KEKOLRO-536877 format. One record per residue (C-alpha): x, y, z; residue number from 1; residue in three letters; chain. Coordinates in steps of 0.5 Angstrom, whole numbers. Layout:
! KEKOLRO-536877
+-------+-------+-------+------+------+------+
!     u !     v !     w ! dofi ! dodo ! tigu !
+-------+-------+-------+------+------+------+
!     X !     Y !     Z !  NUM !  ala !    A !
...
+-------+-------+-------+------+------+------+
! end
This chain:
! KEKOLRO-536877
+-------+-------+-------+------+------+------+
!     u !     v !     w ! dofi ! dodo ! tigu !
+-------+-------+-------+------+------+------+
!    37 !   -56 !    -4 !    1 !  met !    A !
!    42 !   -61 !    -7 !    2 !  asn !    A !
!    44 !   -62 !   -14 !    3 !  glu !    A !
!    39 !   -68 !   -15 !    4 !  ala !    A !
!    33 !   -64 !   -13 !    5 !  ala !    A !
!    35 !   -58 !   -17 !    6 !  lys !    A !
!    36 !   -62 !   -23 !    7 !  arg !    A !
!    29 !   -65 !   -21 !    8 !  asn !    A !
!    26 !   -58 !   -20 !    9 !  trp !    A !
!    29 !   -55 !   -27 !   10 !  phe !    A !
!    26 !   -61 !   -31 !   11 !  gln !    A !
!    19 !   -60 !   -28 !   12 !  his !    A !
!    20 !   -53 !   -30 !   13 !  leu !    A !
!    22 !   -54 !   -37 !   14 !  thr !    A !
!    17 !   -60 !   -38 !   15 !  asp !    A !
!    11 !   -55 !   -35 !   16 !  ser !    A !
!    14 !   -50 !   -40 !   17 !  thr !    A !
!    14 !   -54 !   -46 !   18 !  arg !    A !
!     7 !   -57 !   -44 !   19 !  arg !    A !
!     4 !   -50 !   -43 !   20 !  glu !    A !
!     8 !   -45 !   -47 !   21 !  pro !    A !
!     2 !   -40 !   -47 !   22 !  leu !    A !
!     1 !   -40 !   -40 !   23 !  thr !    A !
!     9 !   -40 !   -39 !   24 !  ala !    A !
!     9 !   -34 !   -44 !   25 !  leu !    A !
!     3 !   -31 !   -40 !   26 !  leu !    A !
!     7 !   -31 !   -33 !   27 !  ile !    A !
!    13 !   -28 !   -36 !   28 !  ala !    A !
!     9 !   -22 !   -39 !   29 !  thr !    A !
!     6 !   -21 !   -33 !   30 !  ile !    A !
!    12 !   -21 !   -29 !   31 !  val !    A !
!    16 !   -17 !   -34 !   32 !  ala !    A !
!    10 !   -12 !   -34 !   33 !  thr !    A !
!    10 !   -11 !   -26 !   34 !  phe !    A !
!    17 !   -10 !   -26 !   35 !  val !    A !
!    17 !    -5 !   -31 !   36 !  tyr !    A !
!    11 !    -1 !   -29 !   37 !  phe !    A !
!    13 !    -1 !   -21 !   38 !  phe !    A !
!    20 !    -2 !   -21 !   39 !  gly !    A !
!    23 !     2 !   -27 !   40 !  val !    A !
!    18 !     8 !   -29 !   41 !  val !    A !
!    20 !    14 !   -25 !   42 !  his !    A !
!    14 !    17 !   -22 !   43 !  leu !    A !
!    15 !    20 !   -16 !   44 !  phe !    A !
!    20 !    25 !   -12 !   45 !  thr !    A !
!    21 !    29 !   -19 !   46 !  asn !    A !
!    21 !    23 !   -23 !   47 !  gly !    A !
!    27 !    20 !   -19 !   48 !  arg !    A !
!    24 !    14 !   -16 !   49 !  leu !    A !
!    19 !     9 !   -18 !   50 !  ser !    A !
!    14 !     6 !   -14 !   51 !  thr !    A !
!    19 !     0 !   -11 !   52 !  phe !    A !
!    24 !     5 !   -10 !   53 !  thr !    A !
!    20 !    10 !    -6 !   54 !  trp !    A !
!    17 !     4 !    -2 !   55 !  ala !    A !
!    24 !     2 !     0 !   56 !  trp !    A !
!    26 !     9 !     2 !   57 !  gln !    A !
!    19 !     9 !     6 !   58 !  ala !    A !
!    21 !     2 !    10 !   59 !  trp !    A !
!    25 !     5 !    15 !   60 !  thr !    A !
!    26 !     5 !    23 !   61 !  pro !    A !
!    24 !    13 !    22 !   62 !  glu !    A !
!    17 !    11 !    19 !   63 !  thr !    A !
!    16 !     5 !    24 !   64 !  asn !    A !
!    15 !     1 !    18 !   65 !  tyr !    A !
!    22 !    -3 !    17 !   66 !  glu !    A !
!    18 !    -9 !    18 !   67 !  his !    A !
!    15 !    -9 !    11 !   68 !  ala !    A !
!    22 !   -11 !     8 !   69 !  lys !    A !
!    20 !   -18 !    10 !   70 !  ile !    A !
!    13 !   -18 !     8 !   71 !  ile !    A !
!    15 !   -21 !     1 !   72 !  pro !    A !
!    19 !   -27 !     4 !   73 !  ile !    A !
!    13 !   -28 !     9 !   74 !  ile !    A !
!     8 !   -28 !     3 !   75 !  val !    A !
!    13 !   -33 !    -1 !   76 !  ala !    A !
!    12 !   -38 !     6 !   77 !  phe !    A !
!     5 !   -37 !     6 !   78 !  leu !    A !
!     4 !   -39 !    -1 !   79 !  ile !    A !
!     9 !   -45 !     0 !   80 !  trp !    A !
!     5 !   -47 !     6 !   81 !  tyr !    A !
!    -1 !   -48 !     2 !   82 !  asp !    A !
!     2 !   -51 !    -4 !   83 !  arg !    A !
!    -2 !   -58 !    -3 !   84 !  asp !    A !
!    -9 !   -53 !    -3 !   85 !  lys !    A !
!    -6 !   -50 !    -9 !   86 !  leu !    A !
!    -4 !   -57 !   -13 !   87 !  arg !    A !
!   -11 !   -59 !   -11 !   88 !  lys !    A !
!   -15 !   -53 !   -14 !   89 !  ser !    A !
!   -18 !   -54 !   -21 !   90 !  pro !    A !
!   -15 !   -49 !   -26 !   91 !  ile !    A !
!   -21 !   -45 !   -29 !   92 !  gly !    A !
!   -22 !   -38 !   -31 !   93 !  ser !    A !
!   -27 !   -32 !   -29 !   94 !  ser !    A !
!   -29 !   -26 !   -32 !   95 !  his !    A !
!   -30 !   -23 !   -25 !   96 !  trp !    A !
!   -22 !   -22 !   -25 !   97 !  gly !    A !
!   -23 !   -16 !   -30 !   98 !  trp !    A !
!   -27 !   -12 !   -25 !   99 !  leu !    A !
!   -21 !   -13 !   -20 !  100 !  phe !    A !
!   -16 !   -11 !   -26 !  101 !  ile !    A !
!   -20 !    -5 !   -27 !  102 !  gly !    A !
!   -20 !    -3 !   -20 !  103 !  ile !    A !
!   -12 !    -4 !   -20 !  104 !  gly !    A !
!   -11 !     0 !   -26 !  105 !  leu !    A !
!   -15 !     6 !   -24 !  106 !  phe !    A !
!   -11 !     6 !   -17 !  107 !  leu !    A !
!    -5 !     6 !   -21 !  108 !  phe !    A !
!    -7 !    11 !   -25 !  109 !  val !    A !
!   -10 !    16 !   -20 !  110 !  ala !    A !
!    -3 !    15 !   -16 !  111 !  gly !    A !
!     1 !    17 !   -21 !  112 !  ala !    A !
!    -3 !    23 !   -23 !  113 !  arg !    A !
!    -4 !    25 !   -16 !  114 !  thr !    A !
!     3 !    23 !   -14 !  115 !  leu !    A !
!     1 !    19 !    -9 !  116 !  gln !    A !
!     5 !    13 !    -8 !  117 !  ala !    A !
!     1 !     9 !    -3 !  118 !  arg !    A !
!    -4 !     9 !    -8 !  119 !  leu !    A !
!     0 !     6 !   -13 !  120 !  thr !    A !
!     3 !     1 !    -8 !  121 !  leu !    A !
!    -4 !    -1 !    -6 !  122 !  thr !    A !
!    -6 !    -3 !   -13 !  123 !  ala !    A !
!    -1 !    -8 !   -13 !  124 !  leu !    A !
!    -4 !   -14 !    -9 !  125 !  pro !    A !
!   -11 !   -12 !   -13 !  126 !  ile !    A !
!    -8 !   -13 !   -20 !  127 !  leu !    A !
!    -5 !   -19 !   -18 !  128 !  leu !    A !
!   -11 !   -22 !   -15 !  129 !  phe !    A !
!   -15 !   -20 !   -21 !  130 !  gly !    A !
!   -10 !   -23 !   -26 !  131 !  ile !    A !
!   -10 !   -30 !   -22 !  132 !  val !    A !
!   -18 !   -30 !   -22 !  133 !  leu !    A !
!   -18 !   -29 !   -29 !  134 !  tyr !    A !
!   -12 !   -33 !   -31 !  135 !  ala !    A !
!   -13 !   -39 !   -26 !  136 !  trp !    A !
!   -20 !   -39 !   -24 !  137 !  gly !    A !
!   -24 !   -38 !   -17 !  138 !  lys !    A !
!   -21 !   -44 !   -14 !  139 !  ala !    A !
!   -14 !   -42 !   -15 !  140 !  val !    A !
!   -15 !   -34 !   -13 !  141 !  ala !    A !
!   -19 !   -37 !    -7 !  142 !  arg !    A !
!   -13 !   -41 !    -5 !  143 !  ala !    A !
!    -8 !   -35 !    -6 !  144 !  leu !    A !
!   -13 !   -29 !    -3 !  145 !  leu !    A !
!    -9 !   -29 !     4 !  146 !  phe !    A !
!    -2 !   -29 !     1 !  147 !  pro !    A !
!    -4 !   -23 !    -4 !  148 !  ile !    A !
!    -8 !   -19 !     1 !  149 !  ala !    A !
!    -2 !   -20 !     6 !  150 !  phe !    A !
!     2 !   -15 !     1 !  151 !  leu !    A !
!    -3 !    -9 !     3 !  152 !  leu !    A !
!     2 !    -9 !    10 !  153 !  phe !    A !
!     7 !    -6 !     5 !  154 !  met !    A !
!     3 !     0 !     4 !  155 !  val !    A !
!     6 !     5 !     9 !  156 !  pro !    A !
!     0 !     8 !    14 !  157 !  leu !    A !
!     4 !    14 !    17 !  158 !  asn !    A !
!    -2 !    18 !    18 !  159 !  phe !    A !
!    -5 !    13 !    23 !  160 !  leu !    A !
!     1 !    16 !    28 !  161 !  thr !    A !
!    -4 !    21 !    31 !  162 !  gln !    A !
!   -10 !    16 !    31 !  163 !  ala !    A !
!    -5 !    12 !    36 !  164 !  thr !    A !
!    -3 !    17 !    40 !  165 !  phe !    A !
!    -9 !    16 !    45 !  166 !  arg !    A !
!    -6 !     9 !    46 !  167 !  leu !    A !
!    -1 !    12 !    50 !  168 !  gln !    A !
!    -6 !    15 !    55 !  169 !  phe !    A !
!    -9 !     8 !    55 !  170 !  leu !    A !
!    -3 !     4 !    56 !  171 !  glu !    A !
!     0 !     8 !    61 !  172 !  thr !    A !
!    -6 !     8 !    65 !  173 !  gly !    A !
!    -7 !     1 !    65 !  174 !  ile !    A !
!     0 !     0 !    67 !  175 !  ala !    A !
!     0 !     5 !    73 !  176 !  ser !    A !
!    -6 !     1 !    75 !  177 !  ala !    A !
!    -3 !    -5 !    75 !  178 !  ile !    A !
!     3 !    -3 !    79 !  179 !  cys !    A !
!    -1 !     1 !    84 !  180 !  asn !    A !
!    -5 !    -6 !    85 !  181 !  leu !    A !
!     2 !   -10 !    86 !  182 !  ile !    A !
!     4 !    -5 !    91 !  183 !  gly !    A !
!     9 !     0 !    87 !  184 !  ile !    A !
!     6 !     6 !    88 !  185 !  lys !    A !
!     6 !    11 !    82 !  186 !  val !    A !
!     3 !    18 !    80 !  187 !  asp !    A !
!     1 !    19 !    73 !  188 !  thr !    A !
!    -1 !    25 !    69 !  189 !  val !    A !
!    -2 !    24 !    62 !  190 !  gly !    A !
!     4 !    20 !    60 !  191 !  thr !    A !
!     8 !    22 !    65 !  192 !  val !    A !
!     9 !    17 !    71 !  193 !  val !    A !
!    13 !    18 !    77 !  194 !  asn !    A !
!    14 !    13 !    83 !  195 !  ser !    A !
!    11 !    15 !    90 !  196 !  ala !    A !
!    18 !    14 !    93 !  197 !  asp !    A !
!    22 !    18 !    87 !  198 !  asn !    A !
!    25 !    12 !    85 !  199 !  ala !    A !
!    24 !    13 !    77 !  200 !  phe !    A !
!    21 !    19 !    73 !  201 !  his !    A !
!    18 !    16 !    66 !  202 !  phe !    A !
!    15 !    20 !    60 !  203 !  gln !    A !
!    12 !    14 !    56 !  204 !  val !    A !
!    13 !    17 !    48 !  205 !  asp !    A !
!    10 !    14 !    42 !  206 !  glu !    A !
!    16 !     9 !    41 !  207 !  gly !    A !
!    13 !     5 !    47 !  208 !  cys !    A !
!     6 !     5 !    45 !  209 !  ser !    A !
!     5 !     7 !    37 !  210 !  gly !    A !
!     4 !     5 !    30 !  211 !  ile !    A !
!    10 !     0 !    30 !  212 !  arg !    A !
!     8 !    -5 !    35 !  213 !  ser !    A !
!     0 !    -4 !    33 !  214 !  leu !    A !
!     2 !    -6 !    25 !  215 !  met !    A !
!     7 !   -11 !    27 !  216 !  ala !    A !
!     2 !   -15 !    32 !  217 !  ile !    A !
!    -3 !   -14 !    27 !  218 !  ala !    A !
!     1 !   -18 !    22 !  219 !  met !    A !
!     2 !   -23 !    27 !  220 !  phe !    A !
!    -5 !   -24 !    28 !  221 !  ser !    A !
!    -7 !   -24 !    21 !  222 !  ala !    A !
!    -2 !   -30 !    20 !  223 !  ile !    A !
!    -3 !   -33 !    27 !  224 !  tyr !    A !
!   -11 !   -33 !    25 !  225 !  gly !    A !
!   -10 !   -36 !    18 !  226 !  his !    A !
!    -5 !   -42 !    20 !  227 !  leu !    A !
!    -9 !   -44 !    26 !  228 !  thr !    A !
!   -17 !   -42 !    25 !  229 !  gln !    A !
!   -21 !   -46 !    21 !  230 !  asn !    A !
!   -27 !   -41 !    20 !  231 !  lys !    A !
!   -27 !   -35 !    16 !  232 !  leu !    A !
!   -31 !   -31 !    22 !  233 !  trp !    A !
!   -25 !   -33 !    27 !  234 !  lys !    A !
!   -20 !   -31 !    23 !  235 !  lys !    A !
!   -23 !   -24 !    22 !  236 !  val !    A !
!   -25 !   -23 !    29 !  237 !  val !    A !
!   -18 !   -25 !    31 !  238 !  leu !    A !
!   -15 !   -20 !    27 !  239 !  phe !    A !
!   -20 !   -15 !    29 !  240 !  ala !    A !
!   -17 !   -16 !    36 !  241 !  ala !    A !
!   -10 !   -14 !    34 !  242 !  ser !    A !
!   -11 !    -7 !    37 !  243 !  leu !    A !
!   -13 !   -11 !    44 !  244 !  leu !    A !
!    -7 !   -15 !    43 !  245 !  phe !    A !
!    -2 !    -9 !    42 !  246 !  ala !    A !
!    -5 !    -5 !    48 !  247 !  val !    A !
!    -4 !   -11 !    53 !  248 !  ile !    A !
!     3 !   -12 !    50 !  249 !  gly !    A !
!     5 !    -5 !    51 !  250 !  asn !    A !
!     2 !    -5 !    58 !  251 !  ala !    A !
!     6 !   -11 !    60 !  252 !  gly !    A !
!    12 !    -8 !    57 !  253 !  arg !    A !
!    11 !    -1 !    61 !  254 !  leu !    A !
!     9 !    -5 !    68 !  255 !  val !    A !
!    16 !    -9 !    67 !  256 !  thr !    A !
!    20 !    -2 !    66 !  257 !  val !    A !
!    17 !     1 !    72 !  258 !  phe !    A !
!    18 !    -5 !    76 !  259 !  ile !    A !
!    26 !    -5 !    74 !  260 !  val !    A !
!    26 !     2 !    75 !  261 !  gly !    A !
!    23 !     1 !    82 !  262 !  arg !    A !
!    28 !    -4 !    84 !  263 !  phe !    A !
!    34 !    -3 !    80 !  264 !  phe !    A !
!    34 !     4 !    78 !  265 !  gly !    A !
!    32 !     9 !    73 !  266 !  gln !    A !
!    38 !     9 !    69 !  267 !  asp !    A !
!    38 !     1 !    68 !  268 !  leu !    A !
!    30 !     1 !    67 !  269 !  ala !    A !
!    31 !     7 !    62 !  270 !  gly !    A !
!    37 !     5 !    58 !  271 !  gly !    A !
!    39 !    -2 !    57 !  272 !  pro !    A !
!    33 !    -6 !    59 !  273 !  tyr !    A !
!    28 !    -1 !    55 !  274 !  his !    A !
!    32 !    -3 !    49 !  275 !  ala !    A !
!    31 !   -10 !    50 !  276 !  val !    A !
!    24 !   -10 !    53 !  277 !  ser !    A !
!    20 !   -10 !    46 !  278 !  gly !    A !
!    21 !   -17 !    46 !  279 !  phe !    A !
!    17 !   -17 !    53 !  280 !  ile !    A !
!    11 !   -13 !    49 !  281 !  ser !    A !
!    11 !   -18 !    43 !  282 !  phe !    A !
!    11 !   -24 !    48 !  283 !  ala !    A !
!     5 !   -21 !    52 !  284 !  cys !    A !
!     1 !   -20 !    46 !  285 !  ala !    A !
!     3 !   -27 !    43 !  286 !  phe !    A !
!     0 !   -30 !    50 !  287 !  ile !    A !
!    -6 !   -26 !    49 !  288 !  ala !    A !
!    -7 !   -28 !    42 !  289 !  met !    A !
!    -6 !   -35 !    43 !  290 !  val !    A !
!   -11 !   -35 !    49 !  291 !  leu !    A !
!   -16 !   -31 !    45 !  292 !  phe !    A !
!   -15 !   -36 !    39 !  293 !  gly !    A !
!   -17 !   -42 !    44 !  294 !  lys !    A !
!   -23 !   -38 !    47 !  295 !  leu !    A !
!   -26 !   -38 !    40 !  296 !  leu !    A !
!   -25 !   -45 !    39 !  297 !  asn !    A !
!   -28 !   -47 !    46 !  298 !  ile !    A !
!   -34 !   -52 !    45 !  299 !  lys !    A !
!   -40 !   -51 !    50 !  300 !  leu !    A !
!   -42 !   -58 !    53 !  301 !  pro !    A !
!   -49 !   -60 !    50 !  302 !  ala !    A !
!   -55 !   -58 !    54 !  303 !  val !    A !
!   -59 !   -65 !    56 !  304 !  lys !    A !
!   -66 !   -64 !    55 !  305 !  arg !    A !
!   -71 !   -67 !    61 !  306 !  ser !    A !
!   -75 !   -72 !    58 !  307 !  pro !    A !
!   -82 !   -70 !    56 !  308 !  thr !    A !
!   -89 !   -73 !    59 !  309 !  ala !    A !
!   -89 !   -78 !    52 !  310 !  lys !    A !
!   -81 !   -79 !    53 !  311 !  glu !    A !
!   -82 !   -81 !    61 !  312 !  ala !    A !
!   -79 !   -88 !    63 !  313 !  pro !    A !
!   -84 !   -93 !    65 !  314 !  thr !    A !
!   -82 !   -98 !    70 !  315 !  tyr !    A !
!   -85 !  -105 !    72 !  316 !  asp !    A !
!   -87 !  -106 !    79 !  317 !  tyr !    A !
+-------+-------+-------+------+------+------+
! end
């Protein structure tokens, strides 16, 4: 941003503040309140961590949630992307906002009293939506609904790790079936895959098929659906299919690992190639996502009716 653009932006901000000082004060108060209760008040780990610091420590590779650190950046992009829609949205107010504010406050207090930081973090987007709905009305709240709801991806759901354990068996079975189909014979017992010619022996663990890829692909599915689909039901269906995309992506990755192991040895397949094969997983999932999105928008040709007796053409002889 050049100096002229900075001056124009600053001038616009100061003009808006002078024109609507109460709105500016309200926004500043809301921001200060959120920073204080979520970032300053120490509620967890024997009074040593606030909600934000607890979340930051929970967003690590060990918990498979390091992707949560970029969610605020993604939300800022989504708001910028919908800036024209926001600019055209009429300003109003809705008392329904108090319902969401009440739910958010209840979750925050419940999380603080039960020492469940996930509840207090869940309260954040609900409180934000309630405040936007009350202060700026339904049109603005509708425009900001998806970016605000996207903040829910910041909540660590590590308890789902056990639920995704079954995905290892499913994806291992699919990858083994594909390898046998293309001529690479493998024997599979649970998540253990052995090459028939003893070229490789692999055990598929949670890192190759688990909550990390599922949550990341779910995020991409939500963003892709929001940016490319024009109907709410299409966005919901595309997001719901993220589990299918994760299975396809991880199975595709395993197939490539087995192929590399068959032709280039287990050391390469289980070492350097395995370290970079995560990109293959996301590529396969993304291709499946795009094709599924195209499928949702296929327009079936209109069926032509045969002419009825009254509509039958007449001919002159």
